[in-house]
C-alpha positions in Angstrom: 65.4 -70.6 -3.0 63.8 -71.9 0.2 62.8 -75.5 0.8 60.3 -77.2 3.1 61.7 -78.2 6.5 60.4 -81.0 8.7 57.7 -79.8 11.1 59.9 -80.6 14.2 62.9 -78.7 12.8 60.7 -75.7 11.8 59.1 -75.6 15.2 62.5 -75.8 17.0 63.7 -72.8 14.8 60.6 -70.8 15.9 61.3 -71.7 19.6 65.0 -70.6 19.3 64.0 -67.4 17.7 61.4 -66.7 20.4 64.1 -67.3 23.0 66.1 -64.5 21.5 68.6 -66.4 19.3 69.6 -64.4 16.1 68.6 -65.6 12.7 72.2 -66.0 11.5 73.0 -68.1 14.6 70.0 -70.3 14.0 70.9 -70.7 10.3 74.5 -71.8 11.2 73.3 -74.2 13.9 70.8 -76.0 11.6 72.8 -75.5 8.4 70.0 -73.8 6.5 70.0 -70.6 4.5 69.2 -67.3 6.2 66.3 -66.8 3.8 64.7 -70.1 4.8 65.0 -69.3 8.5 63.6 -65.8 8.0 60.6 -67.2 6.0 59.6 -69.3 9.0 60.3 -66.8 11.8 58.5 -64.0 10.0 55.5 -66.0 9.3 55.9 -66.3 5.5 56.1 -70.1 5.8 54.1 -72.5 8.1 55.8 -75.5 9.6 54.7 -78.7 7.9 53.2 -77.0 4.9 54.9 -76.6 1.5 55.6 -73.1 0.2 52.9 -71.6 -1.9 54.0 -71.4 -5.5 53.1 -68.3 -7.5 50.1 -68.8 -9.8 51.1 -67.5 -13.2 47.6 -68.1 -14.5 45.9 -66.2 -11.7 45.8 -62.8 -13.4 44.2 -64.4 -16.5 41.4 -66.3 -14.7 39.2 -63.2 -14.7 39.9 -62.8 -18.4 38.8 -66.4 -19.2 35.6 -66.0 -17.2 34.8 -62.8 -19.0 35.5 -64.2 -22.4 33.3 -67.3 -21.7 30.5 -65.0 -20.5 30.9 -63.0 -23.8 31.2 -66.1 -26.0 29.7 -69.2 -24.3 30.8 -71.4 -27.3 34.5 -70.5 -26.9 36.6 -73.7 -26.9 39.7 -74.3 -24.8 42.2 -74.2 -27.7 40.8 -70.8 -28.9 40.9 -69.6 -25.3 44.5 -70.7 -24.9 45.4 -68.8 -28.0 43.7 -65.7 -26.7 45.4 -65.7 -23.2 48.7 -66.4 -24.9 48.3 -63.2 -27.0 47.2 -61.4 -23.8 50.5 -62.3 -22.1 50.1 -65.8 -20.6 53.4 -67.7 -20.9 52.3 -71.2 -19.9 52.0 -74.2 -22.2 49.0 -76.3 -23.1 49.3 -78.7 -20.1 49.8 -75.8 -17.7 46.8 -74.0 -19.1 44.5 -77.1 -18.8 45.6 -77.7 -15.3 45.0 -74.1 -14.4 41.5 -74.2 -15.9 40.7 -77.2 -13.7 42.3 -75.6 -10.6 40.2 -72.4 -11.1 37.1 -74.4 -12.1 36.8 -72.7 -15.5 35.0 -74.8 -18.1 35.2 -73.8 -21.7 32.6 -75.1 -24.2 33.1 -78.8 -24.9 33.1 -80.2 -28.3 30.0 -82.5 -28.5 30.7 -86.1 -29.4 28.2 -86.1 -32.2 29.9 -83.0 -33.6 33.2 -84.8 -33.7 31.6 -87.8 -35.2 30.0 -85.8 -38.0 33.1 -83.8 -38.7 35.3 -87.0 -38.7 33.4 -88.1 -41.8 34.0 -84.8 -43.6 34.5 -86.4 -47.0 30.9 -87.6 -47.5 29.6 -84.4 -45.8 31.3 -82.4 -48.5 30.7 -84.6 -51.5 27.1 -85.4 -50.7 25.0 -83.9 -53.5 22.7 -81.0 -52.7 19.8 -79.7 -54.7 20.6 -77.0 -57.2 19.9 -73.6 -55.6 17.5 -71.1 -57.0 16.6 -67.6 -55.8 13.7 -67.3 -53.3 10.9 -64.8 -54.1 11.9 -62.4 -51.3 15.6 -61.7 -50.8 17.2 -60.9 -47.4 20.7 -59.6 -46.6 22.7 -60.8 -43.5 23.5 -58.5 -40.6 27.3 -58.3 -39.9 28.2 -61.1 -37.4 24.7 -62.7 -37.6 24.4 -66.3 -36.7 23.6 -68.8 -39.4 20.4 -70.0 -37.6 19.2 -66.4 -37.3 19.8 -65.5 -41.0 18.2 -68.8 -42.2 15.3 -68.2 -39.9 14.6 -64.7 -41.2 15.0 -65.8 -44.8 12.7 -68.7 -44.3 10.0 -66.6 -42.5 9.7 -64.0 -45.2 9.4 -66.7 -47.8 7.0 -68.9 -45.9 9.3 -71.9 -45.7 11.4 -73.5 -43.0 15.1 -73.2 -42.2 15.5 -77.0 -42.6 14.3 -76.6 -46.2 17.0 -74.0 -46.8 19.7 -76.2 -45.2 19.0 -78.8 -47.9 20.9 -76.5 -50.3 24.0 -76.4 -48.0 26.5 -79.2 -47.1 25.1 -81.3 -44.2 27.8 -80.1 -41.8 26.1 -76.7 -41.7 23.2 -78.4 -39.9 25.5 -79.3 -37.1 26.6 -75.6 -36.9 23.0 -74.4 -36.6 22.0 -77.1 -34.2 24.8 -76.3 -31.8 24.8 -72.5 -32.5 28.5 -72.9 -33.0 29.1 -70.7 -36.0 32.7 -69.6 -35.2 34.3 -73.0 -34.9 36.0 -73.8 -38.2 37.3 -77.2 -39.0 40.5 -77.2 -41.0 39.4 -79.7 -43.5 36.0 -78.1 -44.1 36.9 -74.5 -44.2 38.2 -74.5 -47.8 34.7 -75.7 -48.9 32.9 -72.8 -47.2 33.3 -70.6 -50.3 31.1 -72.9 -52.4 28.5 -73.1 -49.7 28.5 -69.3 -49.4 27.9 -69.0 -53.1 24.9 -71.4 -52.9 23.4 -69.4 -50.0 24.0 -66.2 -52.0 21.9 -67.6 -54.8 19.1 -68.5 -52.5 19.0 -65.2 -50.5 19.7 -62.8 -53.3 22.9 -61.5 -51.5 26.4 -61.7 -53.0 28.8 -64.4 -52.0 31.4 -61.9 -50.7 28.6 -60.3 -48.6 27.7 -63.7 -47.1 31.4 -64.6 -46.4 32.0 -61.1 -44.9 28.9 -61.0 -42.7 28.3 -64.6 -41.4 30.9 -66.2 -39.0 29.7 -69.6 -40.1 31.6 -69.0 -43.4 34.7 -67.8 -41.7 34.0 -64.1 -41.2 36.6 -62.6 -38.8 37.8 -66.1 -38.0 40.2 -66.1 -35.0 39.2 -62.7 -33.8 37.8 -62.7 -30.2 34.0 -62.1 -30.3 31.1 -61.4 -28.1 27.7 -63.1 -28.4 25.2 -60.3 -28.2 22.0 -59.0 -29.8 22.6 -56.5 -32.7 21.8 -52.9 -31.9 18.0 -52.5 -32.0 18.2 -49.3 -33.9 20.5 -50.7 -36.5 18.2 -53.6 -37.2 15.1 -51.3 -37.1 16.7 -49.1 -39.8 16.9 -52.3 -41.9 13.3 -53.1 -41.2 14.1 -56.2 -39.2 11.5 -56.4 -36.4 13.0 -59.3 -34.3 16.2 -59.3 -32.3 19.2 -60.5 -34.3 21.9 -62.6 -32.5 25.3 -61.6 -33.7 29.0 -62.1 -32.9 30.6 -58.7 -32.4 34.3 -57.9 -31.9 34.9 -58.7 -28.2 36.0 -55.2 -27.3 32.9 -53.4 -28.7 30.6 -52.3 -25.9 28.7 -49.5 -27.6 27.1 -49.0 -31.0 28.7 -45.7 -31.8 26.2 -44.9 -34.6 23.2 -44.9 -32.3 24.7 -44.6 -28.8 23.3 -48.0 -27.6 25.0 -50.0 -24.8 25.3 -53.6 -26.0 25.1 -56.0 -23.0 25.1 -59.8 -23.1 22.1 -61.9 -24.2 19.0 -61.6 -22.0 19.9 -58.1 -20.9 18.0 -55.2 -22.5 19.9 -52.6 -24.4 19.8 -49.0 -23.3 20.9 -45.6 -24.6 24.2 -44.0 -23.4 24.1 -41.2 -26.0 23.3 -38.7 -23.3 26.7 -39.5 -21.7 29.3 -38.2 -24.1 32.2 -39.4 -21.9 30.9 -43.0 -22.2 30.9 -42.6 -26.0 34.4 -41.0 -25.9 35.7 -43.9 -23.8 34.4 -46.4 -26.4 36.2 -44.5 -29.1 39.4 -44.4 -27.1 39.2 -48.1 -26.4 38.9 -48.8 -30.2 41.9 -46.5 -30.9 44.0 -48.5 -28.4 44.1 -51.3 -31.0 46.7 -49.2 -32.9 49.1 -50.1 -30.0 47.9 -53.5 -28.7 45.9 -56.6 -29.5 42.3 -57.1 -28.8 43.3 -59.7 -26.2 45.6 -57.2 -24.4 42.9 -54.6 -24.4 40.3 -57.0 -22.9 42.8 -58.2 -20.3 43.7 -54.6 -19.3 40.0 -53.7 -19.2 39.1 -56.8 -17.1 41.9 -56.0 -14.7 40.8 -52.4 -14.5 37.2 -53.3 -13.6 38.5 -55.1 -10.5 40.5 -52.1 -9.2 39.2 -49.2 -7.1 40.2 -46.7 -9.9 38.4 -48.7 -12.5 35.2 -49.4 -10.5 34.7 -45.7 -9.8 31.7 -46.6 -7.5 31.9 -43.4 -5.4 33.0 -40.7 -7.8 30.7 -37.8 -8.6 31.2 -38.4 -12.3 30.0 -42.0 -11.9 26.9 -40.9 -10.0 26.2 -38.2 -12.5 26.4 -40.7 -15.4 24.2 -43.2 -13.6 21.5 -40.6 -12.9 21.7 -39.5 -16.6 21.2 -43.1 -17.8 18.3 -43.7 -15.4 16.6 -40.5 -16.7 17.2 -41.2 -20.4 15.8 -44.8 -20.5 12.5 -46.3 -19.6 12.0 -47.4 -16.0 11.2 -50.9 -17.0 14.6 -51.2 -18.6 16.7 -49.5 -15.9 15.1 -51.6 -13.2 15.8 -54.9 -15.0 19.5 -54.4 -15.6 21.1 -52.5 -12.7 24.5 -54.3 -13.1 24.8 -53.3 -16.8 24.0 -49.7 -15.8 26.7 -49.7 -13.2 29.2 -51.1 -15.7 28.3 -48.4 -18.3 28.5 -45.6 -15.8 32.0 -46.7 -14.7 33.2 -47.4 -18.3 35.2 -44.1 -18.7 37.2 -44.8 -15.5 37.7 -48.4 -16.5 39.1 -47.4 -19.9 41.3 -44.7 -18.3 42.8 -47.3 -16.0 43.2 -49.8 -18.9 45.0 -47.2 -20.9 47.5 -46.6 -18.0 48.0 -50.3 -17.7 48.8 -50.7 -21.4 51.1 -47.7 -21.4 53.0 -49.1 -18.4 53.2 -52.7 -19.7 54.1 -52.0 -23.3 56.0 -48.7 -22.8 54.1 -46.9 -25.5 52.4 -43.5 -25.8 48.6 -43.9 -26.1 
């Protein structure tokens, strides 16, 4: 292991080496290891500056940024759990220092949220009105946010979401206010079943359907998720006219039923059904979960997107797919989301590179 030398000593070593003195002779004369002398004379170390330490978090910085883009409400403890499952070996303090060093800011826990949760006992035991069925029922979309579902249910029954929240424990108001469905408090989670049963009575759905569909009641708790808009064709088939915000599994990029690319919020959806290799890549990505975790898949995919093989920006196949996407979708959509189109066109190469990475890292046949 090399150590930092005083500037004057390091500069004298460089001068001796420039004068033709061998490395071994310099090491004997100054009583330093040969590796230390070689680091300075070959330019791997700079006099007066400490050696750069390897950044074990560096490869995971892109993963964290991608996950926070996918799920803006992702908190630091949940993000640490994800990168640990993806392969990060650092502890909590190392992780938090790395976030600060890379200027990555997970979603903070609002003070009022903590204040409300800290008084969880009265929030649970506070009496709520006895629920009764509304005239017009509504079923939740898988992954739908609580605010969206209550808004749809209230609209068709000509009432307000606040009126419906009166039938649920008060801590659900905090969830809807902060749009923070997926965060589950340990002392409140056991009571979610009763709240789901109350909402089931109001909406006309079953309690298991509520718990399975809505993340606010613990659906897919702990699984990495993306905040997106549900596939427009899926919601249209259920006669839902407005966009529905949902939490989808974080590795899902395409609705395989309708061939719709699912970008982040604010970006229009577009059809990729005319590109069979994009659909095949999505199926292959989902099959990878037989051999790795979701976190490992997202990590490999994120790394692949930053490599020349994964970007595929100059291949004929990429250009062919991009042209097919442009021709298959309205011009107003393609002109408003060029970056999403590029990502979709390069998706097969990205997944191919990710597969190779997972095979090499885990030594498994995929």
